[in-house]
N, CA, C and O atoms as CSV, one atom per row, in Angstrom:
chain,resi,resn,atom,element,x,y,z
A,1,MET,N,N,89.975,90.578,101.673
A,1,MET,CA,C,89.341,91.274,102.778
A,1,MET,C,C,90.171,91.090,104.038
A,1,MET,O,O,90.705,90.015,104.311
A,2,LEU,N,N,90.258,92.150,104.776
A,2,LEU,CA,C,90.930,92.108,106.068
A,2,LEU,C,C,89.916,92.476,107.142
A,2,LEU,O,O,89.166,93.442,107.000
A,3,PHE,N,N,89.901,91.709,108.199
A,3,PHE,CA,C,89.036,92.006,109.337
A,3,PHE,C,C,89.861,92.762,110.356
A,3,PHE,O,O,90.927,92.305,110.769
A,4,THR,N,N,89.362,93.929,110.763
A,4,THR,CA,C,90.103,94.761,111.712
A,4,THR,C,C,89.186,95.202,112.845
A,4,THR,O,O,87.970,95.016,112.791
A,5,THR,N,N,89.785,95.782,113.857
A,5,THR,CA,C,89.007,96.300,114.977
A,5,THR,C,C,88.167,97.505,114.557
A,5,THR,O,O,87.255,97.905,115.281
A,6,GLN,N,N,88.464,98.078,113.409
A,6,GLN,CA,C,87.711,99.225,112.894
A,6,GLN,C,C,86.695,98.821,111.831
A,6,GLN,O,O,85.980,99.676,111.307
A,7,GLY,N,N,86.620,97.544,111.508
A,7,GLY,CA,C,85.694,97.055,110.491
A,7,GLY,C,C,86.424,96.307,109.395
A,7,GLY,O,O,87.641,96.128,109.442
A,8,VAL,N,N,85.664,95.879,108.418
A,8,VAL,CA,C,86.219,95.104,107.310
A,8,VAL,C,C,86.860,96.049,106.294
A,8,VAL,O,O,86.308,97.099,105.966
A,9,ILE,N,N,88.027,95.656,105.807
A,9,ILE,CA,C,88.753,96.435,104.804
A,9,ILE,C,C,88.842,95.617,103.521
A,9,ILE,O,O,89.288,94.470,103.534
A,10,ASN,N,N,88.416,96.212,102.422
A,10,ASN,CA,C,88.660,95.620,101.108
A,10,ASN,C,C,89.961,96.246,100.624
A,10,ASN,O,O,89.970,97.380,100.145
A,11,ILE,N,N,91.043,95.517,100.748
A,11,ILE,CA,C,92.379,96.061,100.513
A,11,ILE,C,C,92.597,96.444,99.050
A,11,ILE,O,O,93.544,97.169,98.747
A,12,ASP,N,N,91.747,95.977,98.137
A,12,ASP,CA,C,91.876,96.342,96.724
A,12,ASP,C,C,91.412,97.768,96.435
A,12,ASP,O,O,91.728,98.315,95.378
A,13,ASN,N,N,90.671,98.375,97.355
A,13,ASN,CA,C,90.169,99.738,97.127
A,13,ASN,C,C,91.310,100.740,96.986
A,13,ASN,O,O,92.318,100.659,97.687
A,14,LYS,N,N,91.132,101.667,96.082
A,14,LYS,CA,C,92.162,102.672,95.803
A,14,LYS,C,C,92.462,103.565,97.008
A,14,LYS,O,O,93.556,104.119,97.114
A,15,LYS,N,N,91.493,103.704,97.914
A,15,LYS,CA,C,91.711,104.602,99.053
A,15,LYS,C,C,92.843,104.130,99.965
A,15,LYS,O,O,93.334,104.916,100.775
A,16,TRP,N,N,93.267,102.881,99.858
A,16,TRP,CA,C,94.364,102.378,100.686
A,16,TRP,C,C,95.723,102.536,100.007
A,16,TRP,O,O,96.750,102.185,100.589
A,17,GLU,N,N,95.737,103.062,98.778
A,17,GLU,CA,C,96.972,103.141,97.995
A,17,GLU,C,C,98.078,103.933,98.696
A,17,GLU,O,O,99.250,103.562,98.617
A,18,PHE,N,N,97.720,104.997,99.366
A,18,PHE,CA,C,98.725,105.837,100.035
A,18,PHE,C,C,98.525,105.883,101.552
A,18,PHE,O,O,98.967,106.824,102.212
A,19,ASP,N,N,97.872,104.887,102.091
A,19,ASP,CA,C,97.652,104.802,103.540
A,19,ASP,C,C,98.783,103.966,104.144
A,19,ASP,O,O,98.757,102.736,104.098
A,20,PHE,N,N,99.760,104.645,104.703
A,20,PHE,CA,C,100.933,103.962,105.232
A,20,PHE,C,C,100.795,103.624,106.719
A,20,PHE,O,O,101.784,103.329,107.391
A,21,SER,N,N,99.575,103.670,107.217
A,21,SER,CA,C,99.345,103.273,108.602
A,21,SER,C,C,99.314,101.745,108.683
A,21,SER,O,O,99.031,101.077,107.689
A,22,PRO,N,N,99.603,101.194,109.861
A,22,PRO,CA,C,99.572,99.731,110.014
A,22,PRO,C,C,98.190,99.169,109.694
A,22,PRO,O,O,97.185,99.875,109.773
A,23,VAL,N,N,98.158,97.904,109.338
A,23,VAL,CA,C,96.898,97.243,108.997
A,23,VAL,C,C,95.915,97.371,110.155
A,23,VAL,O,O,94.755,97.727,109.946
A,24,ASP,N,N,96.368,97.084,111.376
A,24,ASP,CA,C,95.480,97.207,112.544
A,24,ASP,C,C,96.326,97.340,113.800
A,24,ASP,O,O,96.983,96.389,114.223
A,25,GLU,N,N,96.304,98.521,114.389
A,25,GLU,CA,C,97.052,98.745,115.623
A,25,GLU,C,C,96.289,98.248,116.849
A,25,GLU,O,O,96.845,98.202,117.946
A,26,GLY,N,N,95.016,97.875,116.669
A,26,GLY,CA,C,94.178,97.471,117.787
A,26,GLY,C,C,94.429,96.075,118.304
A,26,GLY,O,O,93.951,95.714,119.379
A,27,ILE,N,N,95.179,95.278,117.549
A,27,ILE,CA,C,95.457,93.910,118.010
A,27,ILE,C,C,96.953,93.739,118.210
A,27,ILE,O,O,97.766,94.450,117.619
A,28,ASP,N,N,97.293,92.784,119.051
A,28,ASP,CA,C,98.691,92.531,119.381
A,28,ASP,C,C,99.252,91.481,118.422
A,28,ASP,O,O,99.331,90.297,118.749
A,29,CYS,N,N,99.639,91.943,117.234
A,29,CYS,CA,C,100.191,91.049,116.216
A,29,CYS,C,C,101.304,91.805,115.499
A,29,CYS,O,O,101.094,92.909,114.997
A,30,LEU,N,N,102.467,91.209,115.458
A,30,LEU,CA,C,103.615,91.860,114.837
A,30,LEU,C,C,103.338,92.198,113.375
A,30,LEU,O,O,103.659,93.298,112.926
A,31,ILE,N,N,102.755,91.279,112.639
A,31,ILE,CA,C,102.477,91.507,111.216
A,31,ILE,C,C,101.471,92.633,111.031
A,31,ILE,O,O,101.641,93.485,110.159
A,32,SER,N,N,100.432,92.639,111.843
A,32,SER,CA,C,99.389,93.666,111.714
A,32,SER,C,C,99.910,95.057,112.027
A,32,SER,O,O,99.401,96.047,111.502
A,33,ASN,N,N,100.909,95.133,112.872
A,33,ASN,CA,C,101.472,96.426,113.253
A,33,ASN,C,C,102.680,96.820,112.413
A,33,ASN,O,O,103.079,97.985,112.424
A,34,TYR,N,N,103.268,95.880,111.688
A,34,TYR,CA,C,104.477,96.156,110.915
A,34,TYR,C,C,104.173,96.592,109.484
A,34,TYR,O,O,104.725,97.583,109.006
A,35,TYR,N,N,103.308,95.864,108.810
A,35,TYR,CA,C,103.019,96.158,107.404
A,35,TYR,C,C,101.921,97.207,107.276
A,35,TYR,O,O,100.972,97.236,108.060
A,36,SER,N,N,102.068,98.059,106.280
A,36,SER,CA,C,101.074,99.109,106.065
A,36,SER,C,C,99.990,98.632,105.099
A,36,SER,O,O,100.163,97.662,104.360
A,37,LYS,N,N,98.878,99.345,105.133
A,37,LYS,CA,C,97.783,99.042,104.216
A,37,LYS,C,C,98.230,99.260,102.768
A,37,LYS,O,O,97.871,98.486,101.881
A,38,ALA,N,N,99.008,100.307,102.538
A,38,ALA,CA,C,99.484,100.600,101.183
A,38,ALA,C,C,100.380,99.473,100.661
A,38,ALA,O,O,100.261,99.069,99.505
A,39,TYR,N,N,101.267,98.972,101.506
A,39,TYR,CA,C,102.161,97.896,101.084
A,39,TYR,C,C,101.373,96.622,100.803
A,39,TYR,O,O,101.617,95.945,99.803
A,40,LEU,N,N,100.446,96.301,101.666
A,40,LEU,CA,C,99.644,95.097,101.464
A,40,LEU,C,C,98.790,95.235,100.205
A,40,LEU,O,O,98.626,94.269,99.460
A,41,ARG,N,N,98.246,96.425,99.964
A,41,ARG,CA,C,97.486,96.649,98.733
A,41,ARG,C,C,98.377,96.453,97.508
A,41,ARG,O,O,97.973,95.827,96.528
A,42,HIS,N,N,99.595,96.995,97.575
A,42,HIS,CA,C,100.542,96.829,96.471
A,42,HIS,C,C,100.807,95.346,96.201
A,42,HIS,O,O,100.806,94.909,95.051
A,43,LEU,N,N,101.033,94.581,97.265
A,43,LEU,CA,C,101.294,93.154,97.088
A,43,LEU,C,C,100.110,92.444,96.434
A,43,LEU,O,O,100.293,91.607,95.550
A,44,MET,N,N,98.907,92.780,96.868
A,44,MET,CA,C,97.714,92.135,96.311
A,44,MET,C,C,97.490,92.539,94.853
A,44,MET,O,O,97.199,91.689,94.012
A,45,LYS,N,N,97.623,93.830,94.554
A,45,LYS,CA,C,97.385,94.309,93.188
A,45,LYS,C,C,98.423,93.764,92.211
A,45,LYS,O,O,98.103,93.498,91.052
A,46,SER,N,N,99.660,93.598,92.667
A,46,SER,CA,C,100.706,93.076,91.782
A,46,SER,C,C,100.771,91.545,91.821
A,46,SER,O,O,101.650,90.935,91.212
A,47,GLN,N,N,99.837,90.941,92.538
A,47,GLN,CA,C,99.711,89.479,92.658
A,47,GLN,C,C,100.983,88.819,93.195
A,47,GLN,O,O,101.351,87.713,92.799
A,48,GLU,N,N,101.635,89.531,94.103
A,48,GLU,CA,C,102.785,88.955,94.804
A,48,GLU,C,C,102.273,87.956,95.825
A,48,GLU,O,O,101.341,88.256,96.570
A,49,ILE,N,N,102.858,86.798,95.870
A,49,ILE,CA,C,102.376,85.723,96.742
A,49,ILE,C,C,102.506,86.088,98.222
A,49,ILE,O,O,101.757,85.555,99.041
A,50,LEU,N,N,103.419,86.967,98.587
A,50,LEU,CA,C,103.616,87.359,99.982
A,50,LEU,C,C,102.379,88.020,100.583
A,50,LEU,O,O,102.168,87.946,101.793
A,51,GLY,N,N,101.565,88.661,99.760
A,51,GLY,CA,C,100.368,89.332,100.270
A,51,GLY,C,C,99.376,88.378,100.909
A,51,GLY,O,O,98.727,88.730,101.894
A,52,LEU,N,N,99.249,87.182,100.369
A,52,LEU,CA,C,98.275,86.218,100.892
A,52,LEU,C,C,98.612,85.730,102.294
A,52,LEU,O,O,97.728,85.732,103.150
A,53,PRO,N,N,99.854,85.307,102.575
A,53,PRO,CA,C,100.138,84.891,103.954
A,53,PRO,C,C,100.085,86.034,104.963
A,53,PRO,O,O,99.714,85.821,106.118
A,54,ILE,N,N,100.453,87.246,104.540
A,54,ILE,CA,C,100.354,88.394,105.455
A,54,ILE,C,C,98.896,88.623,105.820
A,54,ILE,O,O,98.573,88.792,106.996
A,55,ALA,N,N,98.014,88.631,104.833
A,55,ALA,CA,C,96.588,88.825,105.092
A,55,ALA,C,C,96.023,87.691,105.941
A,55,ALA,O,O,95.210,87.932,106.833
A,56,SER,N,N,96.440,86.466,105.674
A,56,SER,CA,C,95.939,85.319,106.435
A,56,SER,C,C,96.372,85.370,107.894
A,56,SER,O,O,95.564,85.137,108.793
A,57,VAL,N,N,97.639,85.673,108.129
A,57,VAL,CA,C,98.134,85.758,109.509
A,57,VAL,C,C,97.422,86.891,110.243
A,57,VAL,O,O,97.045,86.742,111.405
A,58,HIS,N,N,97.239,88.020,109.566
A,58,HIS,CA,C,96.524,89.131,110.200
A,58,HIS,C,C,95.104,88.713,110.568
A,58,HIS,O,O,94.667,88.944,111.695
A,59,ASN,N,N,94.379,88.101,109.631
A,59,ASN,CA,C,92.994,87.708,109.899
A,59,ASN,C,C,92.911,86.693,111.033
A,59,ASN,O,O,92.005,86.770,111.862
A,60,LEU,N,N,93.842,85.743,111.083
A,60,LEU,CA,C,93.863,84.786,112.190
A,60,LEU,C,C,94.124,85.490,113.517
A,60,LEU,O,O,93.501,85.164,114.528
A,61,ALA,N,N,95.042,86.452,113.518
A,61,ALA,CA,C,95.316,87.224,114.740
A,61,ALA,C,C,94.078,88.009,115.168
A,61,ALA,O,O,93.799,88.132,116.360
A,62,PHE,N,N,93.335,88.539,114.194
A,62,PHE,CA,C,92.105,89.256,114.516
A,62,PHE,C,C,91.091,88.322,115.165
A,62,PHE,O,O,90.468,88.685,116.163
A,63,TYR,N,N,90.918,87.123,114.611
A,63,TYR,CA,C,89.960,86.163,115.186
A,63,TYR,C,C,90.352,85.794,116.614
A,63,TYR,O,O,89.489,85.678,117.485
A,64,LEU,N,N,91.640,85.609,116.855
A,64,LEU,CA,C,92.099,85.303,118.216
A,64,LEU,C,C,91.806,86.475,119.157
A,64,LEU,O,O,91.365,86.276,120.289
A,65,TRP,N,N,92.052,87.684,118.682
A,65,TRP,CA,C,91.746,88.875,119.487
A,65,TRP,C,C,90.253,88.944,119.774
A,65,TRP,O,O,89.849,89.232,120.900
A,66,LEU,N,N,89.429,88.681,118.759
A,66,LEU,CA,C,87.981,88.761,118.902
A,66,LEU,C,C,87.467,87.771,119.951
A,66,LEU,O,O,86.635,88.127,120.786
A,67,VAL,N,N,87.956,86.544,119.910
A,67,VAL,CA,C,87.533,85.527,120.878
A,67,VAL,C,C,88.002,85.897,122.284
A,67,VAL,O,O,87.266,85.713,123.254
A,68,LYS,N,N,89.218,86.415,122.395
A,68,LYS,CA,C,89.731,86.837,123.707
A,68,LYS,C,C,88.884,87.968,124.282
A,68,LYS,O,O,88.569,87.971,125.472
A,69,GLU,N,N,88.517,88.924,123.437
A,69,GLU,CA,C,87.664,90.032,123.878
A,69,GLU,C,C,86.279,89.529,124.282
A,69,GLU,O,O,85.722,89.972,125.287
A,70,ALA,N,N,85.724,88.602,123.494
A,70,ALA,CA,C,84.403,88.047,123.820
A,70,ALA,C,C,84.444,87.362,125.181
A,70,ALA,O,O,83.542,87.551,125.997
A,71,ARG,N,N,85.478,86.571,125.429
A,71,ARG,CA,C,85.610,85.899,126.728
A,71,ARG,C,C,85.695,86.909,127.862
A,71,ARG,O,O,85.082,86.730,128.914
A,72,LYS,N,N,86.455,87.967,127.641
A,72,LYS,CA,C,86.613,89.004,128.671
A,72,LYS,C,C,85.268,89.651,128.984
A,72,LYS,O,O,84.938,89.852,130.153
A,73,HIS,N,N,84.496,89.975,127.966
A,73,HIS,CA,C,83.213,90.640,128.180
A,73,HIS,C,C,82.158,89.690,128.746
A,73,HIS,O,O,81.265,90.127,129.471
A,74,ILE,N,N,82.248,88.416,128.430
A,74,ILE,CA,C,81.360,87.431,129.058
A,74,ILE,C,C,81.639,87.375,130.548
A,74,ILE,O,O,80.713,87.383,131.360
A,75,ALA,N,N,82.924,87.318,130.911
A,75,ALA,CA,C,83.304,87.263,132.321
A,75,ALA,C,C,82.889,88.533,133.070
A,75,ALA,O,O,82.533,88.473,134.247
A,76,GLU,N,N,82.937,89.681,132.386
A,76,GLU,CA,C,82.546,90.944,133.009
A,76,GLU,C,C,81.033,91.131,133.047
A,76,GLU,O,O,80.530,92.003,133.756
A,77,GLY,N,N,80.307,90.313,132.285
A,77,GLY,CA,C,78.849,90.391,132.286
A,77,GLY,C,C,78.254,91.428,131.353
A,77,GLY,O,O,77.071,91.747,131.467
A,78,ASN,N,N,79.049,91.963,130.429
A,78,ASN,CA,C,78.532,92.973,129.498
A,78,ASN,C,C,78.701,92.558,128.037
A,78,ASN,O,O,78.956,93.391,127.167
A,79,PHE,N,N,78.557,91.274,127.787
A,79,PHE,CA,C,78.754,90.760,126.435
A,79,PHE,C,C,77.740,91.326,125.441
A,79,PHE,O,O,78.113,91.676,124.322
A,80,ALA,N,N,76.467,91.421,125.830
A,80,ALA,CA,C,75.420,91.879,124.907
A,80,ALA,C,C,75.723,93.286,124.384
A,80,ALA,O,O,75.606,93.537,123.184
A,81,GLY,N,N,76.104,94.187,125.260
A,81,GLY,CA,C,76.444,95.551,124.839
A,81,GLY,C,C,77.674,95.584,123.943
A,81,GLY,O,O,77.703,96.307,122.947
A,82,TRP,N,N,78.679,94.807,124.295
A,82,TRP,CA,C,79.897,94.739,123.488
A,82,TRP,C,C,79.602,94.162,122.111
A,82,TRP,O,O,80.133,94.637,121.107
A,83,LYS,N,N,78.753,93.139,122.062
A,83,LYS,CA,C,78.411,92.516,120.795
A,83,LYS,C,C,77.721,93.518,119.871
A,83,LYS,O,O,78.028,93.575,118.681
A,84,LYS,N,N,76.793,94.306,120.409
A,84,LYS,CA,C,76.121,95.325,119.588
A,84,LYS,C,C,77.121,96.336,119.050
A,84,LYS,O,O,77.026,96.763,117.899
A,85,GLU,N,N,78.070,96.714,119.880
A,85,GLU,CA,C,79.099,97.674,119.452
A,85,GLU,C,C,80.002,97.076,118.377
A,85,GLU,O,O,80.340,97.756,117.408
A,86,MET,N,N,80.389,95.834,118.532
A,86,MET,CA,C,81.236,95.164,117.550
A,86,MET,C,C,80.503,94.910,116.247
A,86,MET,O,O,81.115,94.947,115.180
A,87,TRP,N,N,79.217,94.656,116.311
A,87,TRP,CA,C,78.445,94.360,115.113
A,87,TRP,C,C,78.401,95.559,114.161
A,87,TRP,O,O,78.240,95.389,112.953
A,88,LYS,N,N,78.547,96.787,114.717
A,88,LYS,CA,C,78.575,97.983,113.893
A,88,LYS,C,C,79.790,97.996,112.970
A,88,LYS,O,O,79.729,98.538,111.867
A,89,CYS,N,N,80.891,97.400,113.421
A,89,CYS,CA,C,82.121,97.373,112.611
A,89,CYS,C,C,81.887,96.479,111.423
A,89,CYS,O,O,82.784,96.302,110.598
C-alpha cells in the first residue's frame, strides 16, 4: 500500500500496470516524483527487492508531508476543516 495525497493506492491492482505517472506529485520527495506507479507495480509483482525500499521511502515522505500540513493548518486555525477533507482520501 502506498499513502498519497490522493488517497491510498494498492499498487498490486492491475489498473496501475500502464500508469506511468509519478507515485505522488503532491509531496516534495525525489523518489515519489521520479518512479512511476507502473514501475513500482512491476517491481512488487516480480518480487524485486528494490520495490520495498522505494515504497517505504515514499510512505515516510508522505507521513512527513502530512505532519507538516497538519502543523500549518493548526497554525492557521482551520485544522478541523482540513482534517475532514483529508479523511475523505
